[in-house]
ROLOKOL-340912 format. One line per 5 residues: number of its first residue (from 0); for each residue x negated, z, y of N, C-alpha, C, O. Coordinates in pm, 1 decimal. Last residue first. Layout:
BEGIN
NUM	X/Z/Y/X/Z/Y/X/Z/Y/X/Z/Y; ...
This chain:
BEGIN
219	918.7/1266.4/294.1/986.3/1322.0/176.1/920.3/1453.9/133.5/963.2/1515.7/36.0; 789.6/1137.1/490.5/869.4/1252.3/532.4/937.9/1322.4/414.6/1005.8/1423.6/431.9; 671.7/924.7/368.0/582.8/1021.0/433.0/656.5/1148.4/473.9/595.4/1254.0/490.0; 892.7/777.1/289.6/814.2/845.7/187.5/724.4/952.3/249.4/703.3/1058.0/190.0; 972.5/676.4/539.2/1060.9/765.5/463.9/982.8/846.8/360.5/1003.1/967.2/345.2
214	749.6/516.4/593.2/782.3/628.3/682.2/874.2/728.7/611.5/855.9/849.9/622.6; 773.7/328.5/390.4/656.1/415.3/393.4/679.8/535.6/483.9/634.0/645.7/453.3; 1011.4/205.5/466.7/1007.8/280.1/340.0/888.3/373.9/337.3/898.7/486.2/288.0; 921.9/83.5/702.1/1026.6/185.2/708.6/1025.4/270.2/581.3/1036.9/392.6/587.8; 743.1/-101.1/596.3/695.7/0.6/690.6/794.0/116.9/697.6/754.4/233.4/698.7
209	915.2/-260.2/442.0/805.1/-187.8/380.2/754.1/-75.5/467.8/725.0/33.6/418.7; 1085.0/-359.0/641.6/1141.3/-277.7/533.4/1031.8/-197.3/463.6/1051.9/-80.6/429.8; 898.1/-503.3/794.6/965.3/-387.0/851.6/1024.3/-297.9/742.8/1014.9/-175.4/750.6; 822.5/-711.2/619.9/723.4/-614.1/666.8/792.6/-487.8/715.1/751.0/-377.2/680.7; 1068.9/-841.8/591.5/1004.1/-782.8/475.3/900.6/-678.5/515.5/891.1/-571.9/454.7
204	1114.4/-921.9/864.7/1207.1/-834.0/794.0/1144.4/-765.9/673.2/1163.4/-645.9/653.1; 876.3/-1089.9/929.8/900.9/-958.3/988.5/999.1/-871.9/910.0/969.3/-754.2/889.5; 824.7/-1343.7/852.1/764.8/-1236.7/771.5/809.7/-1098.1/814.7/784.6/-999.9/744.9; 940.0/-1490.1/1048.8/1000.1/-1501.3/915.7/944.8/-1394.2/821.8/1009.6/-1357.9/723.7; 779.9/-1457.3/1269.6/892.9/-1364.9/1252.9/961.8/-1379.6/1118.5/1035.5/-1289.9/1077.6
199	475.4/-1564.2/1109.8/557.8/-1537.6/1227.3/672.5/-1444.2/1195.4/663.1/-1361.6/1104.6; 317.0/-1571.5/888.7/433.3/-1659.2/892.2/522.2/-1639.1/1012.5/633.5/-1691.6/1016.8; 127.3/-1369.4/935.0/86.5/-1511.2/934.5/203.3/-1607.7/946.2/190.3/-1714.1/1006.9; 133.0/-1106.1/1137.4/221.8/-1167.6/1039.2/195.2/-1317.9/1037.1/236.9/-1387.9/1129.4; -84.1/-846.7/1181.0/-62.0/-987.5/1214.2/20.0/-1048.2/1101.4/-18.7/-1042.5/984.7
194	-107.1/-521.1/1310.2/-51.3/-606.4/1205.2/-44.4/-748.4/1259.8/-2.8/-768.3/1373.9; -240.9/-420.8/1527.4/-238.1/-341.3/1404.5/-195.7/-425.2/1285.0/-242.1/-403.8/1173.0; -456.7/-594.7/1744.9/-326.5/-589.6/1677.5/-337.6/-508.5/1549.0/-431.8/-525.4/1471.5; -693.2/-619.0/1891.8/-652.5/-486.8/1845.7/-515.5/-479.1/1781.9/-461.5/-369.7/1765.5; -810.1/-855.3/1949.6/-753.5/-781.2/2062.9/-702.8/-644.1/2023.2/-672.5/-561.4/2109.3
189	-866.8/-948.6/1699.2/-978.3/-905.7/1783.1/-930.1/-824.8/1902.9/-1000.7/-736.6/1951.7; -609.7/-1025.2/1619.3/-677.9/-913.6/1551.8/-790.7/-858.7/1638.8/-807.8/-737.4/1650.5; -572.8/-1238.4/1795.7/-481.3/-1124.9/1798.6/-544.0/-1002.8/1731.3/-532.3/-890.8/1781.0; -775.5/-1415.5/1719.1/-772.4/-1360.3/1855.4/-685.7/-1235.4/1862.3/-721.9/-1137.7/1927.9; -692.0/-1471.0/1455.3/-821.1/-1406.9/1479.8/-826.9/-1344.7/1618.1/-877.3/-1233.5/1633.9
184	-445.1/-1601.0/1493.0/-450.8/-1471.7/1424.4/-580.8/-1397.6/1451.9/-580.7/-1275.8/1469.9; -437.0/-1739.1/1830.9/-434.5/-1745.6/1685.2/-454.6/-1607.3/1624.3/-478.0/-1509.5/1695.2; -227.0/-1779.3/2106.6/-334.6/-1698.5/2047.4/-325.6/-1704.5/1894.9/-220.2/-1678.4/1837.0; -3.7/-1914.5/2199.0/-135.7/-1970.5/2227.7/-251.4/-1897.4/2161.1/-363.3/-1948.7/2159.2; 219.8/-1846.1/1925.2/196.3/-1885.9/2063.2/55.5/-1937.5/2081.5/-0.3/-1998.2/1990.2
179	234.5/-1745.2/1677.7/323.2/-1857.7/1705.3/311.4/-1905.5/1849.2/384.5/-1995.2/1891.1; 130.3/-1524.3/1521.8/46.9/-1632.0/1575.7/126.9/-1759.1/1602.5/91.1/-1867.2/1555.5; 241.7/-1205.4/1610.2/279.2/-1328.9/1540.9/200.1/-1444.0/1603.1/202.2/-1460.4/1725.1; 173.6/-857.0/1567.3/149.1/-984.5/1633.7/190.5/-1101.2/1545.4/176.6/-1097.1/1423.1; 249.0/-538.4/1649.3/273.8/-637.7/1545.0/267.3/-774.1/1612.1/345.5/-803.6/1702.5
174	124.7/-236.4/1731.1/120.9/-376.1/1774.4/135.7/-467.1/1654.0/48.1/-473.4/1567.8; 296.7/58.7/1776.9/230.9/-25.0/1677.8/238.1/-169.5/1725.4/346.2/-219.4/1756.6; 240.7/215.4/2098.7/327.7/155.5/1996.5/243.2/77.2/1896.7/132.0/34.7/1928.1; 113.9/310.9/2319.7/104.2/390.3/2197.5/196.8/342.0/2088.5/228.9/416.6/1996.0; 108.5/149.0/2538.8/228.5/231.4/2520.5/218.0/325.5/2401.9/304.1/411.7/2384.3
169	-128.2/15.9/2497.0/-117.4/103.3/2613.8/0.6/198.0/2600.7/-5.3/312.7/2645.2; -54.3/-135.3/2275.6/-156.4/-31.3/2260.3/-152.1/66.8/2377.5/-170.4/187.1/2358.8; 134.9/-310.8/2387.3/171.6/-219.9/2278.9/73.3/-104.3/2270.1/113.6/11.4/2258.4; -24.1/-447.8/2577.6/92.8/-371.0/2618.3/133.5/-269.4/2514.1/163.6/-154.7/2547.1; -212.6/-572.3/2414.6/-256.4/-471.6/2511.9/-139.8/-385.8/2557.8/-154.4/-264.8/2575.1
164	-42.0/-746.1/2277.2/-118.9/-645.2/2203.6/-162.9/-534.3/2298.4/-151.6/-416.1/2265.9; 39.3/-904.7/2486.0/138.7/-821.7/2417.4/70.9/-712.0/2336.5/120.3/-599.6/2328.3; -198.8/-1033.7/2546.2/-138.4/-945.9/2645.9/-32.7/-854.6/2586.1/-16.5/-740.6/2629.8; -229.5/-1194.6/2327.4/-316.4/-1077.1/2336.7/-267.8/-981.2/2444.4/-292.2/-860.8/2435.9; 98.2/-1285.0/2203.9/-13.7/-1302.0/2296.5/-100.7/-1176.4/2297.1/-52.6/-1066.2/2270.9
159	332.5/-1247.7/2069.1/247.4/-1359.1/2025.8/117.6/-1369.1/2104.2/34.4/-1454.5/2073.6; 475.4/-933.4/1949.1/448.7/-1038.3/2046.1/347.7/-1138.2/1994.5/285.1/-1117.6/1890.5; 645.4/-633.0/1914.1/614.0/-759.1/1847.7/591.5/-866.2/1953.3/677.9/-888.5/2038.2; 595.7/-290.8/1885.1/616.7/-401.9/1977.7/561.9/-528.6/1914.9/447.9/-532.6/1868.5; 732.6/19.1/1786.7/672.1/-107.4/1745.1/697.0/-209.1/1856.5/805.3/-213.3/1914.9
154	856.8/226.7/1908.7/751.0/260.9/1814.0/671.6/137.8/1772.3/557.3/149.2/1728.0; 982.1/280.3/2227.6/952.4/180.3/2124.9/835.2/225.2/2038.7/727.9/257.6/2089.7; 1114.5/432.3/2426.6/1065.9/495.5/2303.9/1033.8/398.6/2192.9/1055.4/429.6/2075.8; 1177.4/332.8/2669.4/1276.3/314.6/2562.7/1228.7/368.8/2428.5/1297.0/352.2/2327.4; 949.9/398.0/2815.4/1081.2/442.2/2863.6/1186.1/436.9/2752.5/1272.2/524.3/2742.4
149	749.2/261.6/2673.7/753.8/408.1/2673.0/892.3/458.8/2711.8/945.6/550.6/2649.5; 823.7/-0.7/2734.1/813.5/42.1/2594.4/817.0/194.2/2584.2/881.6/248.8/2494.8; 808.8/-8.8/3013.6/939.2/-19.8/2947.7/933.1/27.8/2803.4/1027.4/90.4/2755.1; 527.1/32.7/3039.0/624.0/112.9/3115.3/759.4/111.9/3045.7/818.3/217.2/3021.4; 397.3/-162.0/2893.4/399.1/-25.5/2840.6/499.8/62.6/2913.5/552.2/157.5/2855.2
144	383.9/-388.9/3038.0/495.4/-376.7/2944.9/507.7/-235.4/2889.0/614.4/-194.4/2843.3; 143.1/-375.5/3172.6/265.1/-338.0/3244.2/385.1/-323.2/3153.4/479.5/-252.0/3187.6; -41.9/-487.6/3003.5/-33.0/-341.3/3008.0/91.7/-293.5/3081.1/140.8/-183.7/3055.0; 153.8/-779.2/2996.0/37.0/-711.0/2939.0/55.4/-559.6/2946.1/157.2/-507.9/2900.0; 416.5/-767.8/3234.1/314.0/-843.8/3164.6/202.7/-751.6/3116.9/162.3/-658.8/3186.9
139	757.9/-797.6/3331.0/644.6/-711.4/3295.8/546.8/-789.2/3209.2/587.0/-866.4/3122.1; 999.9/-929.1/3377.3/905.0/-915.1/3486.7/786.7/-825.9/3458.8/720.1/-781.6/3552.4; 1268.9/-751.8/3205.5/1187.4/-866.3/3241.7/1088.0/-833.4/3351.5/1090.9/-725.4/3410.5; 1429.4/-608.0/2941.9/1350.0/-575.4/3059.8/1258.4/-694.2/3087.3/1179.1/-732.7/3001.4; 1721.9/-539.0/2774.2/1632.5/-645.7/2816.7/1561.9/-600.3/2943.3/1625.9/-559.1/3040.1
134	1857.7/-375.6/2486.4/1811.4/-372.6/2625.0/1723.8/-494.2/2649.4/1659.8/-545.9/2557.8; 1952.5/-465.1/2245.1/2015.1/-346.6/2304.8/1976.6/-330.9/2451.2/2054.4/-278.5/2530.9; 1993.2/-824.6/2225.5/1916.4/-701.0/2217.8/1993.8/-584.4/2277.9/2089.5/-604.3/2352.7; 2130.0/-1075.7/2078.7/2181.2/-968.2/2163.5/2098.4/-841.1/2145.9/2130.1/-758.5/2060.4; 2139.6/-1416.6/2069.3/2055.3/-1302.3/2033.5/2088.1/-1189.5/2130.6/2075.3/-1206.4/2251.9
129	2257.8/-1660.5/2127.5/2335.1/-1559.7/2056.1/2250.0/-1445.8/2002.8/2284.6/-1384.7/1901.7; 2135.3/-1844.6/2283.7/2099.3/-1845.1/2141.7/2176.6/-1741.1/2060.9/2162.2/-1734.5/1938.9; 2237.9/-1789.4/2535.9/2253.9/-1924.7/2481.6/2230.7/-1926.4/2330.6/2297.5/-1999.9/2257.8; 2148.6/-1525.5/2569.6/2292.2/-1553.2/2559.2/2316.1/-1690.3/2495.2/2404.0/-1705.2/2410.4; 1871.4/-1568.9/2587.2/1926.4/-1486.5/2479.5/2075.1/-1512.9/2460.1/2122.4/-1521.8/2346.8
124	1850.7/-1733.6/2817.9/1800.5/-1776.5/2687.7/1868.5/-1699.3/2574.5/1916.9/-1758.5/2478.0; 1963.7/-1564.5/3012.3/2027.8/-1691.7/2981.3/1980.7/-1745.2/2846.3/2061.2/-1796.5/2768.6; 1773.8/-1356.8/3017.5/1911.2/-1330.1/2970.9/1982.2/-1459.1/2934.7/2054.6/-1463.0/2835.1; 1557.2/-1494.4/3128.0/1546.1/-1435.3/2994.5/1684.4/-1410.3/2936.0/1709.3/-1439.3/2818.9; 1661.4/-1549.0/3378.7/1636.8/-1659.2/3287.2/1618.2/-1610.4/3144.3/1659.1/-1677.8/3049.8
119	1676.9/-1288.1/3485.3/1796.8/-1372.2/3475.6/1777.1/-1483.8/3374.7/1865.9/-1510.9/3293.8; 1403.8/-1191.6/3475.0/1511.2/-1133.9/3392.3/1634.1/-1222.8/3377.3/1690.2/-1232.3/3268.1; 1128.4/-1399.6/3420.5/1227.1/-1359.1/3519.7/1352.3/-1312.1/3445.6/1403.2/-1385.4/3360.7; 903.8/-1278.7/3163.9/993.9/-1380.2/3220.6/1088.2/-1318.0/3324.2/1122.8/-1200.1/3316.3; 759.3/-1097.4/3030.0/712.9/-1129.7/3165.4/810.0/-1223.5/3236.2/798.4/-1244.9/3356.9
114	965.3/-864.3/2844.8/906.3/-995.2/2868.6/855.3/-1007.2/3012.1/901.2/-937.5/3102.5; 1117.8/-707.0/2589.0/1035.0/-677.8/2706.7/948.0/-799.7/2730.9/865.5/-834.7/2646.5; 1408.2/-626.2/2424.1/1321.4/-736.6/2462.8/1249.9/-696.1/2591.4/1312.9/-656.2/2689.3; 1488.5/-410.6/2147.6/1481.8/-439.4/2289.9/1388.7/-558.1/2312.4/1301.6/-586.7/2230.2; 1687.7/-276.7/1899.6/1600.2/-388.4/1932.0/1604.8/-413.2/2082.4/1712.2/-434.4/2138.7
109	1707.1/20.4/1708.6/1745.0/-51.0/1830.6/1641.7/-160.3/1855.0/1522.3/-139.4/1833.6; 1797.5/82.0/1358.7/1714.8/85.9/1478.2/1776.1/11.8/1595.0/1881.5/-50.8/1583.4; 1913.6/71.0/1110.2/1961.0/173.2/1203.2/1881.5/182.8/1330.9/1895.0/280.1/1405.0; 1847.3/-138.7/956.5/1781.3/-11.8/924.8/1817.7/98.4/1023.7/1759.0/206.6/1021.0; 1982.3/-343.2/1078.3/2021.5/-306.5/941.5/1961.7/-173.1/898.7/2018.2/-102.9/814.9
104	1840.5/-374.2/1317.1/1974.2/-313.0/1319.3/2016.0/-265.5/1180.4/2077.9/-160.0/1166.4; 1611.0/-504.0/1223.1/1600.2/-375.8/1293.8/1734.0/-302.5/1288.9/1739.2/-183.0/1260.0; 1722.5/-736.2/1120.5/1654.0/-643.0/1030.0/1638.1/-505.5/1093.8/1650.3/-403.2/1026.6; 1814.2/-870.2/1347.1/1912.0/-815.5/1252.2/1848.1/-712.7/1159.6/1911.4/-613.3/1124.0; 1571.5/-952.5/1453.6/1653.4/-855.9/1528.2/1755.1/-790.7/1435.0/1779.2/-670.2/1443.0
99	1499.1/-1129.4/1246.4/1412.9/-1016.9/1282.4/1490.5/-909.9/1357.4/1477.3/-790.9/1328.7; 1699.4/-1320.8/1246.3/1685.7/-1235.1/1127.8/1599.3/-1112.5/1158.8/1622.7/-1004.6/1104.5; 1650.4/-1449.2/1486.9/1776.1/-1375.7/1468.7/1765.4/-1277.9/1351.8/1816.4/-1166.0/1358.4; 1388.3/-1554.2/1427.8/1415.8/-1465.7/1541.0/1542.2/-1383.2/1519.8/1540.1/-1260.9/1533.5; 1318.1/-1738.7/1232.2/1324.6/-1598.1/1194.9/1362.8/-1503.7/1306.6/1369.7/-1382.9/1283.9
94	1173.0/-1967.5/1453.6/1213.7/-1939.9/1315.7/1208.0/-1789.9/1285.8/1107.3/-1723.6/1310.8; 1296.7/-1921.4/1788.0/1184.7/-1932.4/1695.7/1234.2/-1905.7/1554.2/1328.5/-1828.7/1536.1; 1569.9/-2108.9/1923.7/1515.0/-1983.2/1873.4/1393.3/-2012.6/1785.8/1387.5/-2115.3/1718.2; 1498.8/-2380.2/2158.0/1560.4/-2318.8/2039.8/1503.4/-2180.4/2012.1/1402.1/-2140.5/2069.6; 1566.0/-2517.9/2464.6/1476.7/-2420.5/2400.0/1544.8/-2352.9/2281.1/1639.0/-2275.9/2300.2
89	1732.1/-2673.7/2616.2/1630.2/-2741.8/2536.6/1551.1/-2648.2/2445.3/1477.3/-2694.3/2358.2; 1892.3/-2503.1/2764.8/1952.8/-2576.7/2653.5/1848.9/-2641.5/2562.4/1875.0/-2662.1/2443.9; 1702.2/-2397.6/2963.1/1772.2/-2316.9/2863.3/1815.9/-2399.4/2742.1/1779.5/-2367.4/2628.9; 1579.8/-2548.2/3168.1/1499.5/-2478.1/3070.0/1571.9/-2416.1/2952.5/1509.0/-2384.8/2851.4; 1747.1/-2671.7/3356.6/1646.0/-2750.4/3286.9/1587.1/-2681.6/3164.4/1548.7/-2747.8/3068.0
84	1918.6/-2489.8/3470.2/1973.6/-2620.4/3432.5/1874.7/-2705.0/3353.2/1915.3/-2801.5/3288.4; 1751.8/-2261.8/3512.2/1874.8/-2253.4/3431.7/1928.7/-2388.4/3386.8/1979.9/-2400.0/3275.4; 1528.0/-2365.3/3675.8/1513.7/-2329.7/3534.8/1646.1/-2323.2/3458.4/1652.5/-2375.4/3347.1; 1548.7/-2406.1/3944.9/1572.4/-2520.5/3856.4/1583.7/-2479.9/3710.2/1642.5/-2552.2/3629.8; 1482.3/-2160.4/4050.8/1615.4/-2214.5/4079.7/1649.9/-2328.5/3985.0/1766.1/-2346.3/3948.5
79	1219.7/-2137.9/3964.6/1320.2/-2045.4/3911.7/1461.9/-2095.5/3937.2/1551.1/-2075.4/3854.7; 1094.3/-2346.5/4114.0/1092.6/-2345.6/3967.1/1205.8/-2258.6/3912.2/1279.4/-2301.2/3823.3; 1137.5/-2258.3/4376.0/1188.7/-2388.9/4332.3/1198.8/-2393.1/4179.4/1299.2/-2437.6/4123.7; 1001.2/-2012.7/4372.6/1143.8/-2017.4/4401.9/1207.0/-2147.3/4356.1/1318.2/-2147.1/4303.2; 739.7/-2095.9/4323.8/808.7/-2012.8/4224.7/959.1/-2015.4/4246.9/1036.1/-2019.8/4150.9
74	687.7/-2228.0/4562.8/691.0/-2304.0/4436.4/763.6/-2225.6/4328.4/840.2/-2282.4/4250.5; 692.4/-2010.5/4739.6/787.8/-2120.8/4754.6/800.3/-2199.5/4625.0/910.7/-2233.6/4582.7; 475.7/-1861.8/4642.0/610.8/-1803.7/4644.1/717.2/-1912.8/4655.9/820.4/-1906.9/4588.9; 258.6/-2041.9/4679.7/298.3/-1995.7/4546.3/440.8/-1942.8/4545.8/518.7/-1976.6/4456.6; 157.1/-2112.6/4922.0/265.6/-2195.4/4870.0/320.7/-2144.4/4736.2/419.0/-2198.3/4685.3
69	-55.7/-1951.7/4980.8/57.6/-1946.8/5073.9/176.2/-2030.5/5026.7/284.6/-2021.2/5084.2; -239.7/-2019.3/4777.6/-170.5/-1890.4/4775.0/-47.0/-1889.2/4863.9/55.4/-1832.0/4826.7; -191.5/-2358.6/4664.6/-260.4/-2258.3/4745.6/-174.9/-2131.8/4754.6/-52.7/-2137.3/4740.9; -124.6/-2440.6/4319.8/-80.0/-2432.0/4458.3/-168.1/-2334.7/4535.6/-215.4/-2236.8/4477.8; -233.4/-2424.4/4068.0/-189.3/-2555.9/4116.3/-146.4/-2557.8/4262.3/-133.2/-2664.6/4321.9
64	-289.5/-2170.9/3989.2/-383.1/-2274.8/3946.5/-353.2/-2410.6/4010.8/-437.0/-2500.8/4008.6; -73.2/-2027.0/4066.4/-193.9/-2016.6/4149.5/-302.2/-2116.3/4107.4/-395.9/-2142.2/4183.0; 105.6/-2059.1/3859.1/121.3/-2142.9/3977.5/-0.1/-2136.8/4069.4/-26.9/-2232.0/4142.7; 26.8/-1858.9/3678.3/4.3/-2000.2/3646.6/10.9/-2086.5/3771.4/-69.9/-2177.9/3787.6; 106.7/-1628.6/3818.4/-31.4/-1642.9/3772.5/-63.5/-1789.9/3746.2/-168.6/-1839.3/3787.0
59	379.1/-1666.1/3850.0/294.1/-1677.3/3968.3/146.7/-1688.1/3931.7/69.3/-1749.6/4004.9; 475.0/-1628.3/3580.9/484.1/-1757.6/3649.0/386.4/-1767.3/3765.1/316.8/-1868.1/3777.7; 262.3/-1423.1/3368.6/374.2/-1448.1/3459.8/362.0/-1581.4/3533.3/253.6/-1638.4/3545.8; 127.5/-1537.6/3046.8/120.5/-1468.7/3175.4/237.2/-1504.7/3266.5/304.1/-1605.7/3244.4; 245.0/-1731.4/2850.5/231.8/-1587.4/2830.7/229.6/-1512.9/2962.1/319.2/-1432.8/2988.7
54	109.5/-2046.9/2750.2/218.8/-1963.4/2798.4/194.7/-1817.6/2764.0/132.8/-1784.8/2662.8; -67.9/-2261.3/2717.1/-119.5/-2126.6/2742.2/-12.4/-2033.1/2798.9/-41.0/-1950.3/2885.3; 41.2/-2512.2/2691.2/-48.9/-2467.0/2584.7/-93.6/-2322.8/2600.8/-151.7/-2266.2/2508.2; 176.2/-2561.7/2922.5/256.2/-2528.5/2804.0/168.4/-2475.4/2690.8/216.1/-2402.0/2604.3; -41.7/-2626.9/3090.0/44.1/-2511.1/3118.2/116.7/-2467.0/2991.6/118.2/-2348.6/2958.1
49	-133.4/-2864.0/2971.1/-218.7/-2745.7/2975.3/-135.5/-2620.3/2998.0/-156.8/-2518.6/2932.0; 87.6/-3029.7/3019.6/42.5/-3005.6/2881.9/-44.5/-2880.1/2875.1/-30.2/-2799.3/2783.4; 89.8/-3034.7/3296.5/195.9/-2962.7/3227.1/158.9/-2937.5/3081.3/195.6/-2834.0/3025.5; -97.6/-3011.5/3547.8/-122.2/-3055.3/3410.2/-25.6/-2978.1/3320.1/-57.2/-2868.7/3273.6; 30.4/-3108.8/3851.2/26.6/-2998.8/3754.0/2.7/-3059.9/3617.7/75.1/-3150.5/3576.5
44	27.4/-3198.5/4183.6/-27.0/-3231.5/4052.1/-29.8/-3104.8/3968.2/-86.8/-3004.0/4010.0; 334.1/-3205.7/4374.8/207.6/-3143.4/4335.2/160.4/-3198.1/4201.7/240.6/-3238.7/4117.6; 580.3/-3285.2/4459.6/474.9/-3385.0/4458.2/339.5/-3330.4/4417.2/239.6/-3402.0/4424.2; 803.2/-3120.2/4456.7/692.8/-3087.1/4547.3/586.4/-3195.5/4558.1/510.3/-3198.1/4654.8; 994.4/-3216.9/4276.5/1038.6/-3160.0/4404.1/926.2/-3143.3/4504.6/949.8/-3151.0/4625.2
39	848.7/-3302.4/4057.1/932.0/-3399.7/4127.5/971.7/-3348.8/4265.4/981.9/-3426.6/4360.3; 736.2/-3057.4/3980.2/649.5/-3166.8/4024.3/729.4/-3269.0/4104.4/683.1/-3316.9/4207.9; 972.3/-2924.4/3902.9/891.6/-2871.9/4013.2/798.1/-2980.1/4068.8/782.7/-2992.6/4190.3; 1049.4/-3078.3/3683.9/1136.9/-3071.3/3800.5/1060.5/-3022.2/3923.3/1081.0/-3071.9/4034.0; 838.9/-3020.5/3516.3/858.9/-3159.5/3558.4/948.7/-3165.1/3681.8/927.2/-3245.9/3772.2
34	889.9/-2749.9/3477.2/770.1/-2790.8/3551.5/781.1/-2935.6/3597.1/736.5/-2969.1/3706.8; 1124.3/-2772.0/3325.5/1129.2/-2704.6/3455.2/1007.3/-2739.1/3539.6/1019.3/-2755.9/3661.0; 1029.5/-2901.0/3096.1/1128.6/-2968.3/3180.1/1136.3/-2904.4/3318.7/1153.0/-2974.6/3418.4; 852.8/-2701.2/2998.4/803.0/-2834.4/3034.3/900.8/-2903.9/3129.0/859.6/-2959.5/3230.8; 1038.1/-2502.2/2944.5/937.8/-2480.5/3048.9/878.4/-2613.3/3094.0/856.4/-2635.3/3213.1
29	1177.9/-2624.4/2733.4/1245.4/-2590.6/2858.1/1148.6/-2568.9/2972.8/1173.9/-2612.1/3085.3; 983.1/-2652.6/2531.8/1052.6/-2770.0/2586.0/1119.1/-2742.0/2720.4/1116.7/-2826.0/2810.3; 893.6/-2372.3/2504.9/804.9/-2478.7/2550.8/880.2/-2600.9/2602.5/845.1/-2650.8/2709.4; 1033.9/-2162.0/2403.2/1069.8/-2206.5/2537.6/982.8/-2321.0/2587.9/997.1/-2362.7/2702.9; 1144.3/-2047.0/2141.7/1048.5/-2155.3/2163.7/1084.2/-2220.9/2296.6/1155.0/-2321.5/2301.4
24	1187.0/-1698.8/2131.6/1237.4/-1827.3/2181.9/1123.8/-1927.4/2193.7/1018.6/-1896.1/2249.5; 1050.0/-1479.2/2027.6/1190.8/-1499.9/1990.9/1240.6/-1640.3/2025.4/1326.9/-1694.4/1956.2; 785.8/-1583.4/2091.4/809.5/-1480.0/1990.7/952.8/-1495.3/1940.1/974.0/-1521.8/1821.7; 789.7/-1769.0/2286.5/709.0/-1799.9/2168.1/703.4/-1684.8/2068.6/625.8/-1688.1/1973.1; 912.0/-1531.4/2506.8/857.3/-1665.8/2493.5/761.0/-1676.4/2376.2/663.2/-1602.1/2367.6
19	952.9/-1232.7/2440.0/1051.6/-1341.6/2438.7/987.6/-1477.8/2409.9/1006.4/-1533.6/2301.8; 869.4/-940.9/2241.0/843.1/-1035.3/2348.7/946.8/-1147.4/2338.1/1019.6/-1156.1/2239.2; 1050.4/-657.1/2133.7/1008.9/-794.9/2109.1/974.2/-861.9/2241.5/1042.2/-841.4/2342.1; 1043.8/-325.5/2001.6/1042.3/-417.7/2114.0/994.3/-554.6/2071.4/908.4/-567.4/1984.1; 1239.9/-102.9/1823.3/1141.8/-210.4/1812.2/1155.6/-299.9/1934.3/1265.3/-345.0/1967.1
14	1302.5/236.8/1768.3/1320.3/121.7/1856.6/1205.5/24.0/1835.9/1088.9/63.3/1831.5; 1479.8/454.1/1535.0/1360.6/394.8/1594.2/1396.7/276.0/1682.6/1506.6/221.3/1673.4; 1637.0/621.6/1379.2/1660.8/614.3/1522.8/1545.3/550.8/1596.9/1515.6/589.3/1710.0; 1568.9/627.7/1115.3/1711.4/627.4/1146.1/1740.0/618.8/1294.6/1856.4/609.7/1333.7; 1273.6/802.7/1183.3/1349.6/727.4/1084.4/1498.8/742.0/1113.6/1549.0/852.6/1133.9
9	1081.3/758.9/1441.8/1188.5/850.2/1403.5/1281.3/774.1/1310.7/1359.2/690.0/1355.6; 742.7/702.3/1433.8/873.1/641.1/1412.3/971.4/749.8/1371.9/946.2/824.4/1277.2; 476.8/760.9/1521.6/588.3/854.0/1541.8/723.7/784.7/1536.4/808.8/805.3/1622.9; 283.3/591.2/1440.3/334.5/573.1/1575.4/461.3/655.0/1598.0/543.0/621.7/1683.8; -12.3/583.3/1254.8/118.4/645.0/1272.5/160.9/634.8/1418.1/83.4/666.0/1508.5
4	-163.1/280.2/1151.1/-165.8/396.7/1238.8/-25.5/452.0/1258.1/69.6/375.9/1275.8; -98.7/199.5/805.3/-98.4/165.4/946.2/-112.3/292.2/1028.9/-77.0/400.5/982.3; -202.9/87.8/489.3/-185.3/202.3/577.9/-194.3/155.7/722.2/-285.6/81.5/758.5; -55.9/-86.4/221.6/-132.2/-91.9/344.3/-101.1/28.6/431.2/15.0/67.1/445.0; -84.4/0.0/-119.7/0.0/0.0/0.0/-87.9/0.0/124.7/-183.5/77.1/133.4
């Protein structure tokens, strides 16, 4: 049996946090379309293939690569205004996303989403895909995610980026990583992920049941 660092899971009342982009939602098609709209509106040069290859950090971080500082806020406003009509319908759920959230509920836990994404757009994605977390917190990145994870008592945080690993570790949560985004398994392990699921969220329900059973046994 694999041993994991103890994260004070309260059996029957635990909380699991999930990242959104490239963890629960394959937002690459939608983000691409929203950036294309931004280019059309501003005439700016943006290497959209490069942008889509490194999703994770907040929008303003990426926009600083393409706009002078005094134009970043304006560009972000244009992008965010366009996103609901360009970014939502094109973006499917990641394989296993719904089943992962359901697995938490089946064991009596709470599922929350903590993401760097603008909260309104994050909510639109989840509503469109029929994924209903118990809580949604947006606008937090990397170590900043620890604020929400601690507030909601998350024992586990699942994400695809090394920033998600840092957020989980800062919060004292178990870092469960999925190599479905820009960071491969080796990068995630090197960043300190406690668990890497090679098959992404499709591996999560089985892993969670095993982890939960080990917690029960430890309290027997």
